[in-house]
N, C-alpha and C positions, 0 to 999 in steps of 0.2 A: 503494499499500499504505499509506503514512503517513497519508493521509486516512482509510482504513478503521480503522486502529488508533486514531486520535484519536476517531473516532465511537464505537468500542467503549468506549474509556475514558470518554468523556462519558456514555454510556448507563449505565455501571456506578456512576456518582457518585449520592449521595443527591440527591433533589429533593423539591419540595413540590407536584408537579403534581396537580391534581384536575380531574375532569370538571365541566362546567357543568350536569350533570343526574344524576339517580339512575340507576343501571344498569337497573332494572326497568321503566323508562318505554317506551312505544311509540315507534316511529320518528318519528311526527308530533310527540309530546310532547318528545322529544330535540331535534328540529330547532327546535321552538318556543322551548325553553330556550336554545338557542345564539343564536337570533336575538334574543331579548329581553335576555338577560344579557350577551352578548359585543357585539352590534352595536346594542343599545339600541332594537330595533324595538319597535313597539307590539303586534305579533302577526304572524302569518303567514296566508296563504291558499294552499291547494293547488289547482292546476288539476285538472280531471278526469283528465287523463293522469298527473298526478303522484300522485293518490290511487290510481289503478290500479297504478302502479309500486310504491308503498308496500304495497299489498295483496299483490303478487306477491313482494316482497322479505320480507314478514313470513311468508307461506306457506313460503318457503324457509329460514325460520329466522334470517334476517339481523336481526331485530329484537333479537336478543340480543347483536349486535355493537355496538361503539362507532361513533358517527358522527363 
């Protein structure tokens, strides 16, 4: 219980968290932004299976969710 209370307390404190991407980007663009800004990658490449999964997630509306 003490852990849960501490987590709640920390979550309620002000912070300066910001995402590494704009909210209105596509899933691919969000992943690319994270890869390049956080991990310093030169870019990303999606396999055909990953592209298909991104299409499925987008069709389900998950492109509006944070990555």
